[in-house]
N, CA, C and O of each residue as an XYZ file, in Angstrom:
172
protein
N      21.183     45.649    -24.764
C      22.511     46.523    -24.999
C      23.014     46.430    -26.279
O      23.290     47.441    -26.924
N      23.168     45.253    -26.731
C      23.450     44.596    -27.919
C      22.821     45.377    -29.228
O      23.461     45.759    -30.208
N      21.555     45.503    -29.023
C      20.635     45.931    -29.940
C      20.819     47.518    -30.122
O      20.810     48.035    -31.239
N      20.964     48.151    -29.095
C      21.316     49.608    -29.053
C      22.726     49.889    -29.738
O      22.954     50.918    -30.374
N      23.516     49.011    -29.568
C      24.826     49.217    -30.065
C      24.714     49.020    -31.664
O      25.428     49.651    -32.443
N      23.795     48.130    -32.050
C      23.843     47.792    -33.456
C      23.152     49.072    -34.157
O      23.643     49.610    -35.150
N      21.976     49.495    -33.544
C      21.254     50.590    -34.062
C      22.046     51.842    -34.104
O      22.008     52.569    -35.097
N      22.778     52.122    -33.038
C      23.674     53.376    -32.998
C      24.752     53.240    -34.291
O      24.986     54.212    -35.010
N      25.276     52.145    -34.468
C      26.287     51.974    -35.610
C      25.580     52.164    -36.932
O      26.122     52.890    -37.765
N      24.341     51.544    -37.230
C      23.740     51.846    -38.324
C      23.310     53.466    -38.532
O      23.253     53.957    -39.660
N      23.064     54.107    -37.516
C      22.807     55.486    -37.709
C      24.104     56.172    -37.969
O      24.160     57.019    -38.860
N      25.101     55.882    -37.289
C      26.346     56.502    -37.676
C      26.810     56.379    -39.117
O      27.283     57.276    -39.815
N      26.575     55.010    -39.463
C      26.977     54.730    -40.923
C      26.143     55.267    -41.896
O      26.636     55.469    -43.006
N      24.723     55.595    -41.656
C      23.965     56.102    -42.571
C      24.420     57.438    -42.795
O      24.644     57.835    -43.939
N      24.613     58.347    -41.530
C      25.002     59.638    -41.579
C      26.320     59.833    -42.440
O      26.430     60.727    -43.278
N      27.158     59.047    -42.193
C      28.578     59.070    -43.042
C      28.275     58.932    -44.467
O      28.814     59.651    -45.309
N      27.354     57.949    -44.778
C      27.160     57.857    -46.274
C      26.416     59.095    -46.828
O      26.648     59.626    -47.913
N      25.481     59.477    -45.916
C      24.803     60.891    -46.674
C      25.734     62.001    -46.744
O      25.657     62.843    -47.639
N      26.649     62.032    -45.791
C      27.616     63.345    -45.893
C      28.725     63.109    -46.802
O      29.376     64.081    -47.183
N      29.028     61.917    -47.203
C      29.804     61.562    -48.258
C      29.270     61.839    -49.600
O      30.023     62.242    -50.486
N      27.966     61.639    -49.810
C      27.449     62.010    -50.951
C      27.464     63.369    -51.362
O      27.611     63.745    -52.525
N      27.292     64.166    -50.260
C      27.228     65.623    -50.392
C      28.675     66.121    -50.732
O      28.908     66.932    -51.628
N      29.550     65.596    -49.984
C      30.883     66.104    -50.302
C      31.186     65.654    -51.834
O      31.598     66.554    -52.565
N      31.055     64.586    -52.303
C      31.254     64.358    -53.682
C      30.523     65.106    -54.693
O      31.067     65.455    -55.741
N      29.247     65.377    -54.400
C      28.389     66.242    -55.136
C      29.158     67.696    -55.257
O      29.216     68.305    -56.325
N      29.674     68.121    -54.167
C      30.058     69.422    -54.175
C      31.421     69.454    -55.019
O      31.655     70.385    -55.790
N      32.229     68.481    -54.846
C      33.664     68.562    -55.675
C      33.244     68.272    -57.010
O      34.037     68.693    -57.852
N      32.288     67.712    -57.441
C      31.619     67.455    -58.880
C      31.552     68.902    -59.561
O      32.167     69.330    -60.537
N      30.457     69.614    -58.597
C      30.084     70.857    -59.086
C      31.422     71.757    -59.144
O      31.584     72.507    -60.107
N      32.289     71.688    -58.210
C      33.403     72.504    -58.335
C      34.223     72.291    -59.631
O      34.553     73.268    -60.303
N      34.528     71.138    -59.962
C      35.186     70.720    -61.226
C      34.342     71.150    -62.463
O      34.928     71.590    -63.452
N      33.069     71.045    -62.444
C      32.376     71.539    -63.451
C      32.455     73.105    -63.770
O      32.594     73.540    -64.913
N      32.359     73.837    -62.712
C      32.677     75.270    -62.701
C      34.013     75.630    -63.396
O      34.151     76.379    -64.363
N      34.953     74.967    -62.733
C      36.297     75.111    -63.396
C      36.492     74.784    -65.078
O      37.129     75.430    -65.909
N      35.804     73.702    -65.220
C      35.583     73.561    -66.581
C      34.967     74.518    -67.461
O      35.440     74.781    -68.567
N      33.893     75.061    -66.985
C      33.075     76.034    -67.622
C      33.791     77.350    -67.784
O      33.529     78.093    -68.730
N      34.799     77.678    -66.761
C      35.697     78.821    -66.980
C      36.748     78.625    -67.916
O      37.214     79.573    -68.549
N      37.095     77.621    -68.028
C      38.257     77.255    -68.957
C      37.484     77.406    -70.475
O      38.115     78.038    -71.322
N      36.400     76.958    -70.788
C      35.762     76.951    -71.873
C      35.527     78.442    -72.170
O      35.824     78.858    -73.290
N      35.002     79.296    -71.224
C      34.846     80.737    -71.409
C      36.090     81.556    -71.841
O      36.121     82.514    -72.615
N      37.057     80.995    -71.202
C      38.427     81.872    -71.628
C      38.976     81.406    -72.833
O      40.002     81.917    -73.281
N      38.292     80.322    -73.506
C      38.856     79.969    -74.694
C      38.200     80.639    -76.013
O      38.754     80.714    -77.110
N      37.062     81.055    -75.725
C      36.453     82.023    -76.700
C      36.761     82.967    -77.247
O      35.970     83.527    -78.007
């Protein structure tokens, strides 16, 4: 029972880390697009 609990926690933690990376990457892409829009407007 204890082993199943540890495995479950590891799986949950792995999924959270993976989803967190995707969220951060998406935020970075949004900021990059915003910066590009500002650069285009100043030309």
